[in-house]
DSSP file (Angstrom, degrees, kcal/mol; ACC not computed):
  #  RESIDUE AA STRUCTURE BP1 BP2  ACC     N-H-->O    O-->H-N    N-H-->O    O-->H-N    TCO  KAPPA ALPHA  PHI   PSI    X-CA   Y-CA   Z-CA
    1    1 A X    >>        0   0    0      0, 0.0     4,-1.2     0, 0.0     3,-0.8   0.000 360.0 360.0 360.0  -8.8    6.9  -35.1   30.4
    2    2 A X  H 3>  +     0   0    0      1,-0.2     4,-2.6     2,-0.2     5,-0.2   0.780 360.0  66.2 -63.7 -26.2    9.1  -38.0   31.0
    3    3 A X  H 3> S+     0   0    0      1,-0.2     4,-2.5     2,-0.2    -1,-0.2   0.864  97.3  53.4 -67.8 -31.7   12.1  -35.9   29.9
    4    4 A X  H <> S+     0   0    0     -3,-0.8     4,-2.6     2,-0.2    -1,-0.2   0.933 111.3  46.3 -63.7 -44.6   11.7  -33.6   32.9
    5    5 A X  H  X S+     0   0    0     -4,-1.2     4,-2.4     2,-0.2    -2,-0.2   0.910 112.6  50.2 -63.6 -42.5   11.8  -36.6   35.2
    6    6 A X  H  X S+     0   0    0     -4,-2.6     4,-2.1     2,-0.2    -2,-0.2   0.922 112.7  45.8 -62.0 -45.0   14.8  -38.1   33.4
    7    7 A X  H  X S+     0   0    0     -4,-2.5     4,-2.6     1,-0.2    -2,-0.2   0.906 111.6  53.3 -65.3 -41.3   16.7  -34.8   33.7
    8    8 A X  H  X S+     0   0    0     -4,-2.6     4,-2.4     1,-0.2    -2,-0.2   0.925 108.7  48.7 -59.1 -45.9   15.7  -34.4   37.3
    9    9 A X  H  X S+     0   0    0     -4,-2.4     4,-1.6     1,-0.2    -1,-0.2   0.900 111.5  49.7 -63.6 -41.0   17.1  -37.9   38.1
   10   10 A X  H  X S+     0   0    0     -4,-2.1     4,-2.5     1,-0.2    -1,-0.2   0.928 112.5  47.7 -61.3 -44.9   20.4  -37.2   36.3
   11   11 A X  H  X S+     0   0    0     -4,-2.6     4,-3.1     1,-0.2    -2,-0.2   0.869 105.6  57.2 -67.2 -37.1   20.8  -33.9   38.2
   12   12 A X  H  <>S+     0   0    0     -4,-2.4     5,-2.9     2,-0.2     4,-0.4   0.904 111.1  44.2 -62.2 -39.2   20.0  -35.4   41.6
   13   13 A X  H ><5S+     0   0    0     -4,-1.6     3,-1.0     3,-0.2    -2,-0.2   0.946 115.2  48.0 -65.9 -48.4   22.9  -37.8   41.0
   14   14 A X  H 3<5S+     0   0    0     -4,-2.5    -2,-0.2     1,-0.3    -1,-0.2   0.872 116.9  42.1 -60.4 -38.7   25.2  -35.1   39.7
   15   15 A X  T 3<5S-     0   0    0     -4,-3.1    -1,-0.3    -5,-0.2    -2,-0.2   0.417 110.2-122.5 -90.7   1.3   24.4  -32.8   42.6
   16   16 A X  T < 5 +     0   0    0     -3,-1.0     2,-0.6    -4,-0.4    -3,-0.2   0.915  54.2 157.5  56.8  48.3   24.5  -35.6   45.2
   17   17 A X      < +     0   0    0     -5,-2.9    -1,-0.2    -6,-0.2    -2,-0.1  -0.918  15.7 172.2-104.0 117.8   21.0  -35.0   46.4
   18   18 A X        +     0   0    0     -2,-0.6    -1,-0.1     2,-0.1    -5,-0.0   0.473  39.2 114.1-105.5  -4.4   19.6  -38.2   48.0
   19   19 A X  S    S-     0   0    0      1,-0.1     2,-0.5    -7,-0.1    -2,-0.1  -0.307  76.7-104.8 -66.1 151.5   16.4  -36.8   49.4
   20   20 A X        -     0   0    0      2,-0.0     2,-0.5    21,-0.0    -1,-0.1  -0.678  40.9-171.2 -78.0 123.3   13.1  -38.0   48.0
   21   21 A X        -     0   0    0     -2,-0.5     2,-0.6    20,-0.0    20,-0.2  -0.971  14.0-147.6-119.7 128.9   11.7  -35.4   45.7
   22   22 A X  E     -a   41   0A   0     18,-2.3    20,-3.0    -2,-0.5     2,-0.5  -0.853  13.7-151.9 -95.5 124.0    8.2  -35.7   44.2
   23   23 A X  E     -a   42   0A   0     -2,-0.6     2,-0.5    18,-0.2    20,-0.2  -0.828  12.9-175.0 -96.6 128.7    7.9  -34.2   40.8
   24   24 A X  E     -a   43   0A   0     18,-2.7    20,-2.7    -2,-0.5     2,-0.8  -0.987  14.5-156.8-125.2 122.9    4.5  -32.9   39.7
   25   25 A X  E     +a   44   0A   0     -2,-0.5     2,-0.3    18,-0.2    20,-0.2  -0.871  37.9 152.0 -96.9 107.3    3.9  -31.5   36.2
   26   26 A X  E     -a   45   0A   0     18,-1.8    20,-2.3    -2,-0.8    21,-0.3  -0.920  51.4 -93.4-137.0 155.7    1.0  -29.2   36.7
   27   27 A X        -     0   0    0     -2,-0.3     2,-0.4    18,-0.2    18,-0.1  -0.542  43.3-174.1 -69.5 136.8   -0.5  -26.1   35.1
   28   28 A X        -     0   0    0     -2,-0.2    19,-0.1     3,-0.1    17,-0.0  -0.992  20.7-152.7-132.8 140.7    0.7  -23.0   36.9
   29   29 A X  S    S+     0   0    0     -2,-0.4    -1,-0.1     1,-0.1     3,-0.0   0.857  89.5  11.3 -81.9 -35.6   -0.5  -19.4   36.2
   30   30 A X  S    S+     0   0    0      2,-0.0     2,-0.3     1,-0.0    -1,-0.1   0.427 113.0  65.9-128.1   0.4    2.5  -17.4   37.2
   31   31 A X        -     0   0    0      1,-0.1    -3,-0.1     3,-0.0     3,-0.1  -0.898  52.8-152.9-128.4 154.7    5.5  -19.7   37.7
   32   32 A X  S    S-     0   0    0      1,-0.4    13,-3.3    -2,-0.3     2,-0.3   0.840  85.6 -18.2 -85.5 -41.6    7.7  -21.9   35.6
   33   33 A X  E     -B   44   0A   0     11,-0.2    -1,-0.4    27,-0.0     2,-0.3  -0.980  59.9-169.0-158.2 160.8    8.6  -24.1   38.6
   34   34 A X  E     -B   43   0A   0      9,-2.3     9,-3.0    -2,-0.3     2,-0.4  -0.988   8.7-150.9-154.4 156.2    8.5  -24.1   42.4
   35   35 A X  E     -B   42   0A   0     -2,-0.3     2,-0.7     7,-0.2     7,-0.2  -0.996   9.5-145.6-132.6 129.6    9.9  -26.3   45.2
   36   36 A X  E  >> -B   41   0A   0      5,-2.3     4,-2.0    -2,-0.4     5,-0.6  -0.851   4.6-165.0 -92.6 117.9    8.4  -26.7   48.6
   37   37 A X  T  45S+     0   0    0     -2,-0.7    -1,-0.2     1,-0.2    34,-0.0   0.749  89.5  56.4 -70.3 -23.4   11.2  -27.1   51.2
   38   38 A X  T  45S+     0   0    0      1,-0.1    -1,-0.2     3,-0.1    -2,-0.0   0.862 124.8  17.9 -75.9 -36.3    8.6  -28.4   53.6
   39   39 A X  T  45S-     0   0    0      2,-0.1   -17,-0.2   -17,-0.0    -2,-0.2   0.496  93.9-126.6-115.3  -6.6    7.3  -31.3   51.4
   40   40 A X  T  <5 +     0   0    0     -4,-2.0   -18,-2.3     1,-0.2     2,-0.6   0.860  57.2 149.8  57.3  37.7   10.1  -31.7   48.8
   41   41 A X  E   < -aB  22  36A   0     -5,-0.6    -5,-2.3   -20,-0.2     2,-0.6  -0.904  32.1-161.2-101.2 123.5    7.5  -31.4   46.1
   42   42 A X  E     -aB  23  35A   0    -20,-3.0   -18,-2.7    -2,-0.6     2,-0.5  -0.922   6.4-162.1-105.2 118.9    8.9  -29.9   42.9
   43   43 A X  E     -aB  24  34A   0     -9,-3.0    -9,-2.3    -2,-0.6     2,-0.4  -0.861   4.2-168.5-103.1 133.5    6.2  -28.5   40.6
   44   44 A X  E     -aB  25  33A   0    -20,-2.7   -18,-1.8    -2,-0.5     2,-0.5  -0.983  31.2-109.6-123.5 132.8    7.0  -27.8   36.9
   45   45 A X  E >>  -a   26   0A   0    -13,-3.3     4,-1.5    -2,-0.4     3,-1.1  -0.446  21.0-160.4 -69.2 114.5    4.6  -25.9   34.8
   46   46 A X  H 3> S+     0   0    0    -20,-2.3     4,-0.6    -2,-0.5   -19,-0.2   0.794  87.5  63.1 -62.5 -29.8    3.0  -28.2   32.3
   47   47 A X  H 34 S+     0   0    0    -21,-0.3    -1,-0.2     1,-0.2   -20,-0.1   0.709 113.4  30.7 -72.5 -19.9    2.0  -25.2   30.0
   48   48 A X  H X> S+     0   0    0     -3,-1.1     3,-1.8   -16,-0.1     4,-0.6   0.641  94.9  84.6-111.9 -18.5    5.6  -24.2   29.3
   49   49 A X  H >< S+     0   0    0     -4,-1.5     3,-1.2     1,-0.3    -2,-0.1   0.845  86.7  58.5 -58.4 -35.2    7.6  -27.4   29.4
   50   50 A X  T 3< S+     0   0    0     -4,-0.6    -1,-0.3     1,-0.2    -2,-0.1   0.676 104.2  52.4 -70.0 -15.4    6.8  -28.2   25.8
   51   51 A X  T <4 S+     0   0    0     -3,-1.8     2,-0.3     2,-0.1    -1,-0.2   0.537  96.4  83.5 -94.4  -8.2    8.4  -25.0   24.7
   52   52 A X  S << S-     0   0    0     -3,-1.2     2,-0.1    -4,-0.6    47,-0.0  -0.733  71.4-134.1-101.0 143.7   11.7  -25.5   26.5
   53   53 A X     >  -     0   0    0     -2,-0.3     4,-2.3     1,-0.1     3,-0.2  -0.383  36.8 -96.0 -84.8 173.5   14.7  -27.4   25.3
   54   54 A X  H  > S+     0   0    0      1,-0.2     4,-2.7     2,-0.2     5,-0.1   0.857 123.5  53.1 -60.6 -37.2   16.5  -29.9   27.5
   55   55 A X  H  > S+     0   0    0      2,-0.2     4,-2.3     1,-0.2    -1,-0.2   0.882 109.7  48.3 -67.9 -36.9   19.2  -27.4   28.5
   56   56 A X  H  > S+     0   0    0     -3,-0.2     4,-2.2     2,-0.2    -2,-0.2   0.892 112.7  48.3 -68.8 -39.7   16.6  -24.8   29.6
   57   57 A X  H  X S+     0   0    0     -4,-2.3     4,-2.7     2,-0.2     5,-0.2   0.926 110.8  52.1 -63.3 -43.8   14.8  -27.5   31.6
   58   58 A X  H  X S+     0   0    0     -4,-2.7     4,-2.8    -5,-0.2    -2,-0.2   0.920 108.9  50.0 -57.7 -45.7   18.1  -28.5   33.1
   59   59 A X  H  X S+     0   0    0     -4,-2.3     4,-2.5     2,-0.2    -1,-0.2   0.932 111.7  47.5 -59.9 -47.3   18.8  -24.9   34.2
   60   60 A X  H  X S+     0   0    0     -4,-2.2     4,-2.2     1,-0.2    -1,-0.2   0.909 113.3  48.0 -63.1 -42.5   15.4  -24.5   35.8
   61   61 A X  H  X S+     0   0    0     -4,-2.7     4,-3.0     2,-0.2     5,-0.2   0.909 110.5  50.9 -66.3 -41.5   15.7  -27.8   37.7
   62   62 A X  H  X S+     0   0    0     -4,-2.8     4,-2.3    -5,-0.2    -2,-0.2   0.930 108.5  53.9 -58.8 -44.3   19.2  -26.9   38.9
   63   63 A X  H  X S+     0   0    0     -4,-2.5     4,-1.3    -5,-0.2    -2,-0.2   0.940 113.2  41.6 -53.8 -50.8   17.8  -23.6   40.1
   64   64 A X  H  X S+     0   0    0     -4,-2.2     4,-1.5     1,-0.2    -2,-0.2   0.895 113.0  52.8 -68.1 -39.9   15.1  -25.4   42.1
   65   65 A X  H  X S+     0   0    0     -4,-3.0     4,-2.9     1,-0.2    -1,-0.2   0.821 102.4  59.2 -67.4 -29.9   17.5  -28.1   43.4
   66   66 A X  H  X S+     0   0    0     -4,-2.3     4,-2.7     2,-0.2     5,-0.3   0.918 102.0  54.2 -63.1 -41.6   19.9  -25.5   44.6
   67   67 A X  H  X>S+     0   0    0     -4,-1.3     5,-1.6     1,-0.2     4,-0.9   0.922 112.1  44.8 -56.3 -43.0   17.1  -24.1   46.8
   68   68 A X  H  <5S+     0   0    0     -4,-1.5     3,-0.3     3,-0.2    -2,-0.2   0.930 112.3  51.3 -65.4 -45.5   16.7  -27.6   48.3
   69   69 A X  H  <5S+     0   0    0     -4,-2.9    -2,-0.2     1,-0.2    -1,-0.2   0.886 119.7  33.9 -62.4 -41.2   20.4  -28.2   48.7
   70   70 A X  H  <5S-     0   0    0     -4,-2.7    -1,-0.2     2,-0.2    -2,-0.2   0.505 102.2-131.7 -93.7  -4.1   21.1  -25.0   50.6
   71   71 A X  T  <5S+     0   0    0     -4,-0.9     2,-0.3    -3,-0.3    -3,-0.2   0.906  70.2 111.2  54.9  46.4   17.6  -25.1   52.3
   72   72 A X      < -     0   0    0     -5,-1.6    -2,-0.2    -6,-0.2    -1,-0.2  -0.986  57.9-156.1-150.9 135.7   17.0  -21.4   51.4
   73   73 A X        +     0   0    0     -2,-0.3    -6,-0.1    -3,-0.1     2,-0.1   0.510  68.1  96.7 -91.0  -5.3   14.5  -19.9   49.0
   74   74 A X  S    S-     0   0    0     -7,-0.1    -2,-0.1     1,-0.1     5,-0.0  -0.324  72.4-133.2 -83.3 167.1   16.5  -16.7   48.5
   75   75 A X        +     0   0    0      4,-0.1    -1,-0.1    -2,-0.1    -2,-0.0  -0.331  57.4 135.6-113.5  47.8   18.9  -15.9   45.7
   76   76 A X  S  > S-     0   0    0      3,-0.0     4,-2.6     4,-0.0     5,-0.2   0.096  74.8 -68.7 -82.6-163.2   21.7  -14.5   47.8
   77   77 A X  H  > S+     0   0    0      1,-0.2     4,-2.4     2,-0.2     5,-0.2   0.846 131.1  53.6 -63.5 -36.2   25.5  -15.2   47.7
   78   78 A X  H  > S+     0   0    0      2,-0.2     4,-2.1     1,-0.2    -1,-0.2   0.928 111.2  46.5 -64.6 -43.8   25.2  -18.8   48.8
   79   79 A X  H  > S+     0   0    0      1,-0.2     4,-2.6     2,-0.2    -2,-0.2   0.944 114.4  47.2 -61.0 -48.9   22.7  -19.5   46.0
   80   80 A X  H  X S+     0   0    0     -4,-2.6     4,-2.0     1,-0.2    -2,-0.2   0.864 110.0  52.9 -64.5 -36.6   24.8  -17.7   43.4
   81   81 A X  H  < S+     0   0    0     -4,-2.4     4,-0.4    -5,-0.2    -1,-0.2   0.915 111.8  45.9 -64.1 -42.4   27.9  -19.5   44.5
   82   82 A X  H >< S+     0   0    0     -4,-2.1     3,-1.3     1,-0.2     4,-0.3   0.907 111.1  52.4 -67.0 -41.5   26.2  -22.9   44.2
   83   83 A X  H >X S+     0   0    0     -4,-2.6     4,-2.3     1,-0.3     3,-2.0   0.859  99.5  64.0 -61.6 -35.5   24.8  -21.9   40.8
   84   84 A X  T 3< S+     0   0    0     -4,-2.0    -1,-0.3     1,-0.3    -2,-0.2   0.638  88.7  69.4 -67.4 -12.5   28.3  -20.9   39.5
   85   85 A X  T <4 S+     0   0    0     -3,-1.3    -1,-0.3    -4,-0.4    -2,-0.2   0.705 114.5  26.6 -72.3 -19.1   29.3  -24.6   39.9
   86   86 A X  T <4 S+     0   0    0     -3,-2.0     2,-0.4     1,-0.3    -2,-0.2   0.702 131.1  21.5-114.4 -32.2   27.0  -25.4   37.0
   87   87 A X     <  -     0   0    0     -4,-2.3    -1,-0.3   -28,-0.0     2,-0.1  -1.000  67.3-132.6-142.4 137.1   26.8  -22.2   34.9
   88   88 A X     >  -     0   0    0     -2,-0.4     4,-2.6    -3,-0.1     3,-0.2  -0.443  41.5 -99.6 -79.1 166.0   29.0  -19.2   34.6
   89   89 A X  H  > S+     0   0    0      1,-0.2     4,-2.5     2,-0.2     5,-0.2   0.844 123.5  54.3 -57.6 -35.1   27.3  -15.8   34.8
   90   90 A X  H  > S+     0   0    0      2,-0.2     4,-2.2     1,-0.2    -1,-0.2   0.930 110.9  45.0 -64.3 -45.6   27.4  -15.4   31.0
   91   91 A X  H  > S+     0   0    0     -3,-0.2     4,-2.6     2,-0.2     5,-0.2   0.913 112.7  51.8 -64.0 -43.2   25.6  -18.8   30.5
   92   92 A X  H  X S+     0   0    0     -4,-2.6     4,-2.6     1,-0.2     5,-0.2   0.933 109.7  49.6 -58.3 -47.7   23.1  -18.0   33.2
   93   93 A X  H  X S+     0   0    0     -4,-2.5     4,-2.5    -5,-0.2    -2,-0.2   0.939 113.2  45.2 -58.0 -50.0   22.3  -14.6   31.6
   94   94 A X  H  X S+     0   0    0     -4,-2.2     4,-2.2     1,-0.2    -1,-0.2   0.875 113.1  49.7 -68.1 -37.4   21.7  -16.2   28.1
   95   95 A X  H  X S+     0   0    0     -4,-2.6     4,-2.4     2,-0.2    -1,-0.2   0.934 112.7  47.3 -64.7 -44.6   19.7  -19.1   29.4
   96   96 A X  H  X S+     0   0    0     -4,-2.6     4,-2.6    -5,-0.2    -2,-0.2   0.907 111.9  50.1 -64.1 -41.1   17.4  -16.8   31.4
   97   97 A X  H  X S+     0   0    0     -4,-2.5     4,-2.6    -5,-0.2    -1,-0.2   0.917 111.8  48.4 -62.6 -43.3   17.0  -14.4   28.5
   98   98 A X  H  X S+     0   0    0     -4,-2.2     4,-2.2     2,-0.2    -2,-0.2   0.899 112.0  48.7 -65.8 -40.4   16.1  -17.3   26.2
   99   99 A X  H  X S+     0   0    0     -4,-2.4     4,-2.5     2,-0.2    -2,-0.2   0.934 113.1  47.4 -63.9 -45.7   13.6  -18.7   28.6
  100  100 A X  H  X S+     0   0    0     -4,-2.6     4,-2.5     1,-0.2    -2,-0.2   0.902 110.2  53.5 -62.1 -41.0   12.0  -15.3   29.1
  101  101 A X  H  X S+     0   0    0     -4,-2.6     4,-1.1     1,-0.2    -1,-0.2   0.926 111.4  45.3 -60.0 -45.6   11.9  -14.8   25.3
  102  102 A X  H  X S+     0   0    0     -4,-2.2     4,-0.9     1,-0.2     3,-0.3   0.915 114.3  48.1 -65.5 -42.3   10.0  -18.0   24.9
  103  103 A X  H  X S+     0   0    0     -4,-2.5     4,-1.2     1,-0.2     3,-0.4   0.846 104.8  58.9 -69.3 -32.6    7.6  -17.4   27.7
  104  104 A X  H  X S+     0   0    0     -4,-2.5     4,-0.8     1,-0.2    -1,-0.2   0.822 100.8  57.2 -66.7 -28.6    6.8  -13.9   26.5
  105  105 A X  H  < S+     0   0    0     -4,-1.1    -1,-0.2    -3,-0.3    -2,-0.2   0.825 103.4  54.9 -67.8 -30.7    5.6  -15.4   23.2
  106  106 A X  H  < S+     0   0    0     -4,-0.9    -1,-0.2    -3,-0.4    -2,-0.2   0.828 111.5  42.3 -70.9 -31.5    3.1  -17.5   25.2
  107  107 A X  H  <        0   0    0     -4,-1.2    -1,-0.2     1,-0.2    -2,-0.2   0.525 360.0 360.0 -95.9  -6.4    1.6  -14.5   26.9
  108  108 A X     <        0   0    0     -4,-0.8    -1,-0.2    -3,-0.2    -2,-0.1   0.469 360.0 360.0 -98.4 360.0    1.4  -12.2   23.9
């Protein structure tokens, strides 16, 4: 699970996020990850992390860190504009499809 922490630390530098974020790798029933804007706790699902490669983990962490950076939980134009700094729409689509494909194998 150290690789999630390592990737998170790299991304925080890259995204210029200086806030203290507590990472918790915990079992989650319905989510891959979540971030509390009130407590700055980022939870990453322990049950799925072992099935994801580093780029997929990076994508998920960027997704959550964007919520922190813009202080908004929605996926509106501000979120998408920020996401486009890291991934173009084609890359986003393929990463999300691959993550969903892997997760669907876990539940079937």
